[in-house]
ZALO-576274 format. One record per atom (N, C-alpha, C): atom name; z, y, x; residue in three letters; residue number from 0. Coordinates in nm, 3 decimals, decimal comma, always signed. Layout:
N
["CA" [Z Y X] "ALA" NUM],
...
//
This chain:
104
["N" [+1,810 +0,351 +2,457] "UNK" 0],
["CA" [+1,755 +0,319 +2,329] "UNK" 0],
["C" [+1,687 +0,185 +2,335] "UNK" 0],
["N" [+1,711 +0,092 +2,231] "UNK" 1],
["CA" [+1,656 -0,043 +2,228] "UNK" 1],
["C" [+1,508 -0,032 +2,196] "UNK" 1],
["N" [+1,433 -0,124 +2,249] "UNK" 2],
["CA" [+1,289 -0,143 +2,223] "UNK" 2],
["C" [+1,277 -0,189 +2,073] "UNK" 2],
["N" [+1,194 -0,124 +1,996] "UNK" 3],
["CA" [+1,184 -0,165 +1,855] "UNK" 3],
["C" [+1,111 -0,298 +1,846] "UNK" 3],
["N" [+1,148 -0,373 +1,735] "UNK" 4],
["CA" [+1,079 -0,496 +1,713] "UNK" 4],
["C" [+0,990 -0,468 +1,589] "UNK" 4],
["N" [+0,861 -0,489 +1,613] "UNK" 5],
["CA" [+0,761 -0,462 +1,504] "UNK" 5],
["C" [+0,709 -0,592 +1,450] "UNK" 5],
["N" [+0,722 -0,616 +1,320] "UNK" 6],
["CA" [+0,692 -0,740 +1,261] "UNK" 6],
["C" [+0,577 -0,729 +1,166] "UNK" 6],
["N" [+0,507 -0,627 +1,150] "UNK" 7],
["CA" [+0,396 -0,616 +1,054] "UNK" 7],
["C" [+0,263 -0,625 +1,126] "UNK" 7],
["N" [+0,249 -0,730 +1,206] "UNK" 8],
["CA" [+0,121 -0,748 +1,282] "UNK" 8],
["C" [-0,001 -0,781 +1,195] "UNK" 8],
["N" [+0,022 -0,806 +1,057] "UNK" 9],
["CA" [-0,088 -0,831 +0,975] "UNK" 9],
["C" [-0,160 -0,703 +0,948] "UNK" 9],
["N" [-0,089 -0,585 +0,963] "UNK" 10],
["CA" [-0,148 -0,456 +0,932] "UNK" 10],
["C" [-0,212 -0,394 +1,054] "UNK" 10],
["N" [-0,140 -0,398 +1,168] "UNK" 11],
["CA" [-0,191 -0,342 +1,292] "UNK" 11],
["C" [-0,107 -0,403 +1,411] "UNK" 11],
["N" [-0,150 -0,374 +1,530] "UNK" 12],
["CA" [-0,066 -0,419 +1,646] "UNK" 12],
["C" [-0,061 -0,299 +1,740] "UNK" 12],
["N" [+0,050 -0,305 +1,826] "UNK" 13],
["CA" [+0,065 -0,201 +1,921] "UNK" 13],
["C" [-0,066 -0,216 +2,017] "UNK" 13],
["N" [-0,106 -0,103 +2,073] "UNK" 14],
["CA" [-0,216 -0,105 +2,165] "UNK" 14],
["C" [-0,168 -0,134 +2,309] "UNK" 14],
["N" [-0,234 -0,219 +2,378] "UNK" 15],
["CA" [-0,212 -0,262 +2,512] "UNK" 15],
["C" [-0,228 -0,135 +2,601] "UNK" 15],
["N" [-0,143 -0,108 +2,695] "UNK" 16],
["CA" [-0,148 +0,009 +2,778] "UNK" 16],
["C" [-0,285 +0,015 +2,858] "UNK" 16],
["N" [-0,341 -0,103 +2,891] "UNK" 17],
["CA" [-0,472 -0,102 +2,964] "UNK" 17],
["C" [-0,571 -0,049 +2,871] "UNK" 17],
["N" [-0,571 -0,081 +2,744] "UNK" 18],
["CA" [-0,670 -0,033 +2,647] "UNK" 18],
["C" [-0,663 +0,115 +2,631] "UNK" 18],
["N" [-0,530 +0,168 +2,624] "UNK" 19],
["CA" [-0,506 +0,308 +2,602] "UNK" 19],
["C" [-0,564 +0,382 +2,721] "UNK" 19],
["N" [-0,547 +0,328 +2,841] "UNK" 20],
["CA" [-0,606 +0,401 +2,964] "UNK" 20],
["C" [-0,752 +0,411 +2,959] "UNK" 20],
["N" [-0,813 +0,301 +2,917] "UNK" 21],
["CA" [-0,970 +0,305 +2,914] "UNK" 21],
["C" [-1,010 +0,402 +2,800] "UNK" 21],
["N" [-0,949 +0,388 +2,687] "UNK" 22],
["CA" [-0,987 +0,457 +2,564] "UNK" 22],
["C" [-0,963 +0,616 +2,569] "UNK" 22],
["N" [-0,861 +0,648 +2,659] "UNK" 23],
["CA" [-0,830 +0,794 +2,673] "UNK" 23],
["C" [-0,947 +0,872 +2,719] "UNK" 23],
["N" [-1,036 +0,809 +2,793] "UNK" 24],
["CA" [-1,153 +0,879 +2,845] "UNK" 24],
["C" [-1,249 +0,916 +2,729] "UNK" 24],
["N" [-1,240 +0,855 +2,613] "UNK" 25],
["CA" [-1,328 +0,881 +2,510] "UNK" 25],
["C" [-1,270 +0,959 +2,398] "UNK" 25],
["N" [-1,141 +0,968 +2,398] "UNK" 26],
["CA" [-1,071 +1,034 +2,282] "UNK" 26],
["C" [-1,022 +1,176 +2,294] "UNK" 26],
["N" [-1,027 +1,225 +2,418] "UNK" 27],
["CA" [-0,983 +1,360 +2,439] "UNK" 27],
["C" [-1,095 +1,462 +2,401] "UNK" 27],
["N" [-1,059 +1,598 +2,414] "UNK" 28],
["CA" [-1,168 +1,695 +2,386] "UNK" 28],
["C" [-1,281 +1,693 +2,468] "UNK" 28],
["N" [-1,277 +1,640 +2,587] "UNK" 29],
["CA" [-1,385 +1,615 +2,683] "UNK" 29],
["C" [-1,453 +1,488 +2,674] "UNK" 29],
["N" [-1,401 +1,411 +2,580] "UNK" 30],
["CA" [-1,449 +1,267 +2,565] "UNK" 30],
["C" [-1,580 +1,254 +2,491] "UNK" 30],
["N" [-1,619 +1,129 +2,477] "UNK" 31],
["CA" [-1,730 +1,096 +2,399] "UNK" 31],
["C" [-1,698 +1,071 +2,256] "UNK" 31],
["N" [-1,725 +1,167 +2,169] "UNK" 32],
["CA" [-1,673 +1,156 +2,034] "UNK" 32],
["C" [-1,789 +1,167 +1,924] "UNK" 32],
["N" [-1,914 +1,164 +1,968] "UNK" 33],
["CA" [-2,021 +1,172 +1,873] "UNK" 33],
["C" [-2,034 +1,041 +1,800] "UNK" 33],
["N" [-2,128 +1,056 +1,697] "UNK" 34],
["CA" [-2,160 +0,930 +1,616] "UNK" 34],
["C" [-2,276 +0,855 +1,690] "UNK" 34],
["N" [-2,242 +0,736 +1,728] "UNK" 35],
["CA" [-2,344 +0,656 +1,807] "UNK" 35],
["C" [-2,473 +0,633 +1,725] "UNK" 35],
["N" [-2,473 +0,652 +1,597] "UNK" 36],
["CA" [-2,594 +0,642 +1,512] "UNK" 36],
["C" [-2,670 +0,764 +1,506] "UNK" 36],
["N" [-2,622 +0,879 +1,567] "UNK" 37],
["CA" [-2,683 +1,003 +1,560] "UNK" 37],
["C" [-2,743 +1,032 +1,695] "UNK" 37],
["N" [-2,865 +0,992 +1,717] "UNK" 38],
["CA" [-2,935 +1,002 +1,853] "UNK" 38],
["C" [-3,002 +1,139 +1,870] "UNK" 38],
["N" [-2,994 +1,229 +1,773] "UNK" 39],
["CA" [-3,060 +1,351 +1,785] "UNK" 39],
["C" [-2,998 +1,453 +1,874] "UNK" 39],
["N" [-2,879 +1,432 +1,919] "UNK" 40],
["CA" [-2,811 +1,520 +2,008] "UNK" 40],
["C" [-2,728 +1,439 +2,114] "UNK" 40],
["N" [-2,698 +1,511 +2,216] "UNK" 41],
["CA" [-2,634 +1,446 +2,334] "UNK" 41],
["C" [-2,496 +1,377 +2,302] "UNK" 41],
["N" [-2,428 +1,434 +2,204] "UNK" 42],
["CA" [-2,296 +1,373 +2,162] "UNK" 42],
["C" [-2,322 +1,221 +2,110] "UNK" 42],
["N" [-2,429 +1,225 +2,023] "UNK" 43],
["CA" [-2,459 +1,075 +1,975] "UNK" 43],
["C" [-2,516 +0,989 +2,071] "UNK" 43],
["N" [-2,604 +1,037 +2,161] "UNK" 44],
["CA" [-2,655 +0,950 +2,270] "UNK" 44],
["C" [-2,556 +0,907 +2,366] "UNK" 44],
["N" [-2,460 +1,000 +2,404] "UNK" 45],
["CA" [-2,344 +0,955 +2,485] "UNK" 45],
["C" [-2,263 +0,858 +2,424] "UNK" 45],
["N" [-2,233 +0,870 +2,286] "UNK" 46],
["CA" [-2,151 +0,773 +2,219] "UNK" 46],
["C" [-2,225 +0,635 +2,215] "UNK" 46],
["N" [-2,353 +0,652 +2,190] "UNK" 47],
["CA" [-2,426 +0,514 +2,181] "UNK" 47],
["C" [-2,422 +0,443 +2,311] "UNK" 47],
["N" [-2,437 +0,518 +2,422] "UNK" 48],
["CA" [-2,425 +0,454 +2,559] "UNK" 48],
["C" [-2,292 +0,398 +2,582] "UNK" 48],
["N" [-2,184 +0,461 +2,537] "UNK" 49],
["CA" [-2,048 +0,396 +2,553] "UNK" 49],
["C" [-2,032 +0,270 +2,467] "UNK" 49],
["N" [-2,091 +0,273 +2,352] "UNK" 50],
["CA" [-2,075 +0,156 +2,266] "UNK" 50],
["C" [-2,156 +0,042 +2,327] "UNK" 50],
["N" [-2,284 +0,065 +2,383] "UNK" 51],
["CA" [-2,355 -0,032 +2,449] "UNK" 51],
["C" [-2,285 -0,085 +2,577] "UNK" 51],
["N" [-2,227 -0,003 +2,655] "UNK" 52],
["CA" [-2,143 -0,042 +2,775] "UNK" 52],
["C" [-2,036 -0,138 +2,724] "UNK" 52],
["N" [-1,967 -0,104 +2,615] "UNK" 53],
["CA" [-1,861 -0,195 +2,563] "UNK" 53],
["C" [-1,922 -0,321 +2,520] "UNK" 53],
["N" [-2,035 -0,326 +2,463] "UNK" 54],
["CA" [-2,100 -0,449 +2,414] "UNK" 54],
["C" [-2,114 -0,537 +2,542] "UNK" 54],
["N" [-2,168 -0,494 +2,641] "UNK" 55],
["CA" [-2,203 -0,558 +2,761] "UNK" 55],
["C" [-2,062 -0,617 +2,826] "UNK" 55],
["N" [-1,966 -0,532 +2,825] "UNK" 56],
["CA" [-1,835 -0,574 +2,881] "UNK" 56],
["C" [-1,777 -0,686 +2,799] "UNK" 56],
["N" [-1,776 -0,679 +2,673] "UNK" 57],
["CA" [-1,722 -0,788 +2,577] "UNK" 57],
["C" [-1,804 -0,911 +2,598] "UNK" 57],
["N" [-1,936 -0,900 +2,606] "UNK" 58],
["CA" [-2,030 -1,014 +2,616] "UNK" 58],
["C" [-1,993 -1,087 +2,763] "UNK" 58],
["N" [-1,965 -1,011 +2,861] "UNK" 59],
["CA" [-1,931 -1,060 +2,995] "UNK" 59],
["C" [-1,803 -1,141 +2,983] "UNK" 59],
["N" [-1,704 -1,082 +2,910] "UNK" 60],
["CA" [-1,573 -1,150 +2,897] "UNK" 60],
["C" [-1,587 -1,279 +2,836] "UNK" 60],
["N" [-1,674 -1,303 +2,739] "UNK" 61],
["CA" [-1,680 -1,425 +2,670] "UNK" 61],
["C" [-1,800 -1,508 +2,701] "UNK" 61],
["N" [-1,870 -1,472 +2,805] "UNK" 62],
["CA" [-1,990 -1,546 +2,862] "UNK" 62],
["C" [-2,098 -1,557 +2,741] "UNK" 62],
["N" [-2,120 -1,443 +2,685] "UNK" 63],
["CA" [-2,220 -1,433 +2,572] "UNK" 63],
["C" [-2,330 -1,334 +2,619] "UNK" 63],
["N" [-2,438 -1,336 +2,538] "UNK" 64],
["CA" [-2,547 -1,238 +2,549] "UNK" 64],
["C" [-2,500 -1,112 +2,476] "UNK" 64],
["N" [-2,520 -0,996 +2,528] "UNK" 65],
["CA" [-2,484 -0,875 +2,453] "UNK" 65],
["C" [-2,551 -0,863 +2,311] "UNK" 65],
["N" [-2,662 -0,924 +2,297] "UNK" 66],
["CA" [-2,726 -0,921 +2,164] "UNK" 66],
["C" [-2,647 -1,007 +2,065] "UNK" 66],
["N" [-2,557 -1,087 +2,110] "UNK" 67],
["CA" [-2,479 -1,168 +2,017] "UNK" 67],
["C" [-2,346 -1,099 +1,973] "UNK" 67],
["N" [-2,318 -0,980 +2,028] "UNK" 68],
["CA" [-2,203 -0,912 +1,994] "UNK" 68],
["C" [-2,230 -0,808 +1,883] "UNK" 68],
["N" [-2,162 -0,834 +1,770] "UNK" 69],
["CA" [-2,181 -0,753 +1,646] "UNK" 69],
["C" [-2,055 -0,680 +1,606] "UNK" 69],
["N" [-2,067 -0,545 +1,610] "UNK" 70],
["CA" [-1,946 -0,462 +1,563] "UNK" 70],
["C" [-1,938 -0,457 +1,414] "UNK" 70],
["N" [-1,828 -0,476 +1,356] "UNK" 71],
["CA" [-1,797 -0,455 +1,214] "UNK" 71],
["C" [-1,695 -0,346 +1,196] "UNK" 71],
["N" [-1,688 -0,309 +1,064] "UNK" 72],
["CA" [-1,590 -0,203 +1,027] "UNK" 72],
["C" [-1,447 -0,247 +1,022] "UNK" 72],
["N" [-1,428 -0,380 +1,031] "UNK" 73],
["CA" [-1,284 -0,426 +1,017] "UNK" 73],
["C" [-1,268 -0,581 +0,987] "UNK" 73],
["N" [-1,157 -0,622 +0,953] "UNK" 74],
["CA" [-1,133 -0,765 +0,941] "UNK" 74],
["C" [-1,208 -0,834 +0,831] "UNK" 74],
["N" [-1,211 -0,759 +0,717] "UNK" 75],
["CA" [-1,273 -0,817 +0,589] "UNK" 75],
["C" [-1,424 -0,840 +0,616] "UNK" 75],
["N" [-1,488 -0,744 +0,674] "UNK" 76],
["CA" [-1,636 -0,752 +0,696] "UNK" 76],
["C" [-1,657 -0,860 +0,804] "UNK" 76],
["N" [-1,568 -0,875 +0,901] "UNK" 77],
["CA" [-1,580 -0,979 +1,005] "UNK" 77],
["C" [-1,564 -1,117 +0,948] "UNK" 77],
["N" [-1,465 -1,128 +0,858] "UNK" 78],
["CA" [-1,447 -1,261 +0,790] "UNK" 78],
["C" [-1,569 -1,301 +0,709] "UNK" 78],
["N" [-1,617 -1,197 +0,634] "UNK" 79],
["CA" [-1,732 -1,227 +0,552] "UNK" 79],
["C" [-1,856 -1,264 +0,631] "UNK" 79],
["N" [-1,880 -1,197 +0,744] "UNK" 80],
["CA" [-1,990 -1,230 +0,837] "UNK" 80],
["C" [-1,969 -1,376 +0,884] "UNK" 80],
["N" [-1,844 -1,402 +0,936] "UNK" 81],
["CA" [-1,828 -1,544 +0,992] "UNK" 81],
["C" [-1,852 -1,650 +0,886] "UNK" 81],
["N" [-1,806 -1,628 +0,757] "UNK" 82],
["CA" [-1,829 -1,722 +0,658] "UNK" 82],
["C" [-1,974 -1,738 +0,620] "UNK" 82],
["N" [-2,045 -1,631 +0,612] "UNK" 83],
["CA" [-2,187 -1,638 +0,585] "UNK" 83],
["C" [-2,262 -1,709 +0,698] "UNK" 83],
["N" [-2,225 -1,677 +0,821] "UNK" 84],
["CA" [-2,284 -1,752 +0,933] "UNK" 84],
["C" [-2,259 -1,895 +0,939] "UNK" 84],
["N" [-2,143 -1,935 +0,903] "UNK" 85],
["CA" [-2,104 -2,084 +0,902] "UNK" 85],
["C" [-2,177 -2,149 +0,789] "UNK" 85],
["N" [-2,198 -2,084 +0,674] "UNK" 86],
["CA" [-2,262 -2,144 +0,560] "UNK" 86],
["C" [-2,416 -2,155 +0,589] "UNK" 86],
["N" [-2,470 -2,050 +0,658] "UNK" 87],
["CA" [-2,618 -2,057 +0,704] "UNK" 87],
["C" [-2,638 -2,159 +0,805] "UNK" 87],
["N" [-2,541 -2,200 +0,885] "UNK" 88],
["CA" [-2,559 -2,297 +0,991] "UNK" 88],
["C" [-2,553 -2,447 +0,945] "UNK" 88],
["N" [-2,502 -2,456 +0,814] "UNK" 89],
["CA" [-2,506 -2,594 +0,760] "UNK" 89],
["C" [-2,640 -2,655 +0,751] "UNK" 89],
["N" [-2,652 -2,777 +0,796] "UNK" 90],
["CA" [-2,787 -2,836 +0,795] "UNK" 90],
["C" [-2,836 -2,880 +0,651] "UNK" 90],
["N" [-2,737 -2,906 +0,563] "UNK" 91],
["CA" [-2,781 -2,947 +0,429] "UNK" 91],
["C" [-2,711 -2,868 +0,332] "UNK" 91],
["N" [-2,769 -2,836 +0,217] "UNK" 92],
["CA" [-2,697 -2,759 +0,120] "UNK" 92],
["C" [-2,572 -2,842 +0,066] "UNK" 92],
["N" [-2,464 -2,764 +0,052] "UNK" 93],
["CA" [-2,338 -2,820 +0,007] "UNK" 93],
["C" [-2,273 -2,721 -0,083] "UNK" 93],
["N" [-2,182 -2,779 -0,167] "UNK" 94],
["CA" [-2,100 -2,683 -0,250] "UNK" 94],
["C" [-2,007 -2,601 -0,159] "UNK" 94],
["N" [-2,009 -2,470 -0,184] "UNK" 95],
["CA" [-1,923 -2,381 -0,109] "UNK" 95],
["C" [-1,817 -2,324 -0,204] "UNK" 95],
["N" [-1,700 -2,326 -0,157] "UNK" 96],
["CA" [-1,590 -2,268 -0,237] "UNK" 96],
["C" [-1,508 -2,173 -0,155] "UNK" 96],
["N" [-1,500 -2,054 -0,197] "UNK" 97],
["CA" [-1,419 -1,951 -0,136] "UNK" 97],
["C" [-1,300 -1,917 -0,219] "UNK" 97],
["N" [-1,183 -1,898 -0,169] "UNK" 98],
["CA" [-1,070 -1,855 -0,245] "UNK" 98],
["C" [-1,024 -1,729 -0,185] "UNK" 98],
["N" [-0,986 -1,628 -0,273] "UNK" 99],
["CA" [-0,947 -1,501 -0,237] "UNK" 99],
["C" [-0,790 -1,513 -0,225] "UNK" 99],
["N" [-0,731 -1,481 -0,120] "UNK" 100],
["CA" [-0,584 -1,469 -0,103] "UNK" 100],
["C" [-0,534 -1,332 -0,066] "UNK" 100],
["N" [-0,638 -1,249 -0,032] "UNK" 101],
["CA" [-0,617 -1,117 +0,007] "UNK" 101],
["C" [-0,731 -1,031 -0,022] "UNK" 101],
["N" [-0,706 -0,899 -0,023] "UNK" 102],
["CA" [-0,817 -0,804 -0,057] "UNK" 102],
["C" [-0,876 -0,824 -0,196] "UNK" 102],
["N" [-0,794 -0,837 -0,290] "UNK" 103],
["CA" [-0,841 -0,863 -0,431] "UNK" 103],
["C" [-0,901 -0,732 -0,484] "UNK" 103],
//
């Protein structure tokens, strides 16, 4: 069987096998599947700990402080956060123009 060629990377991408190996610890029936914002039970506390460990790991990979790592719900929220951060970092007020080409 030929290896398929996937061309819709704008929608999603295949998961790297190394990522699958690490994430499988969290996704099975014995994994950490609680809501990390629900700290009133062990499932939530365990999930929060896993998220914070991931935050430290990502920060180490890019030589950042873990407090600088922000999780978002997806690409659109990430784009908006980056744009707002760039605008806020401008030293002087300027005219800002945004054009929507996606997510109308």
